[in-house]
N, C-alpha and C positions, 0 to 999 in steps of 0.2 A: 758570227754569232753564233753562241751557244742554246739550238731551239727544241732540242731532242730528249726523252724522259729521262729524269734525273736521278732515280733509285736504282742502285746499283749493289744490293747489299749493304749499302751505307757509305760506300767508299766512293771516293771519284775515280771516274775512268778515265782512261788515255785521251778521250775529248775534253774533261773536265781539267786535267790538267794543263794541257794547252790555256784555256781560259785563265788557269790559276797562274803561269807565268806571264801571260799581260797585263792581267789585275795586277801581277807580283812589279812588274817592270816599270807602270806607272806610276803607281804606290811608291815606290823606290825614288823614281825623280819628283813627282810633286812633294815628299821630303824635304830632299835634297835642295830644292828650287826655296822651299817657303823657309827653312830652317839655315841656309845659304852651305851646308854643306857640301863640299867636294865628290865624295865616293859615299854611298853605303851600300852595304854595310862594309864597316872598317874597324878599324885594330880601334879606335874612340868609342865605335857602336855598336858592337858585335851583336850579329844575330845570324839565326839561320830561321827557315820555313819548312815547315814538316807538317805532312798530310797525315790522316789516321789511322792508316794501314802502317804508318811510320810510326808510333808515338808507343813509348813504354807506358805501361797501364799507369802510373801515377802521375802524366802528362795528359790524360783522359777525362774530361770535362764531361759530366752527363746534361748539361742546361745552357753551354753557352756557346757560342758558334769559333769562341777560341778562349784558350789557355796561355799565357805569358809565363813561362818558367824562365826562372835564373837558374844557374848554373855557378857555382861558386867554388872555390875553396876555402876551408876556415881564415881568416885573416887575410881576406885577399882585397888588395886595392880595385878600385871600381875600375880598373884598365885590364882587370884579370878575369871578371866577369864575362858570361856569356848567356845570349837569351836567346831561348827557343818560341817562335812561336807557332801554338801548337793546334791547327787549324783542326775544327771536329767535325768531318765532311757531312757523316748522318743528321747533323742539327742545320748544319748548313742548305744541303738538299733537301731535308726535309720542308725547310722556310721559303724556298727557291719553288716545291711542288705546291703548297698553299699557297703565293702568292703570286704564281703564276697567272697571267701574265706580264703583270706589271711591274717585278722586280725579276732582273736577270741576275744570272750566276754572276757574269764582270762585275756589277755596280754592285753586288752585296760584298768578293770579295775585293773588292776593290777597298769600300768602305772597309772591314776590318780589317786589313794589312794597313790601310794606312794610321787607326787608330791605333793599331800596334805599334808600330814605327815609330808612330808619336812618344807612347808610351817609354818605349826603350832611349827615346833621346832624351826624354825627361828624367828618367830615372840616375843615365852615364853623366847626364848635366847638374848633379844630385838636387832636382827641385823637386824630389818629395823621395823618401825613404821609402823601398820597397817594401819595407817591413811599419807602414805606417799606418795608426790607429786607424780604425772602422771610417771615423767621422772624418780625416783627412783623404781617407781612400776614397769615401765619395763625394769630397769638393773636385780631386782629383780628377775622377770619371767625369764631373760636370766640364771641367775643363779640358781635359783630350775630347769630349764630344764634340765640344763647342769649337777646338781646334780644328777637328774633320771636318765640321759643316763647313767653315769658313774656308777651308782651302778647297774642297768639292763641291762649293754654291756654284762654280760657274763652269762646271762638267758637263758637258751637253750632251745629255741623255734623261728623258723622261724617266723611266726606272730609276735613275739617279734624285730625282727631285720628289718623286714617291719614297726612297726611300729616306731621304732627308728628313720630309716631314714626319715618319714614323718613328723614325729613331732623333725625334728632337731631344737636346739636350734639355730642355722645360720637360718635358714630360716626363713625369713621376715614373719611378719603379721602370725604365725599359733600359736597364743595364744586363741585354741579354749579347753584349759583344764580347766580352770577354771576363775571365777570375785570374786569379795570380799565384802563384808557387814557389816557395825556393827549396831549391835542391843542393845538398853539398857533395862536393864531389871529395872524398876523400882516398 
């Protein structure tokens, strides 16, 4: 469990990336089990996880924990899409510092990653268009928050229980988790 100081110029340290790797494995396993998908990421659900130090300027979000970026060629089929979960280290680390000791880095990363993976699955299954109008996107956020909560409800961590309460899908104005952006590959 990571317990040290979290700020390091706003980028994840080697210790943070170890926590990230564990959180990512857990999020992937939980999504695979919940959605009955044999292996993630896969050709059907293509995504990668990137941290702030790896991001291009258009992948950076100034006020969210993550930005989900869709990369596709014009006219591409859903099977040719690629998603990139762009973690915003600085925002995540700042929140951990503010919430210490009640919320742990592992718990917050697990929540954010599972949330984003659920979006990828739903977009790839065409349950919502990536370019949906704002009112549909808000409805999608509520659905994804609820799915994230349902999957994590039995996760045994006091920090997760606090996090689930604070990021309840029923609390208005709490979409701090993600935003999205489409980028074309020419």
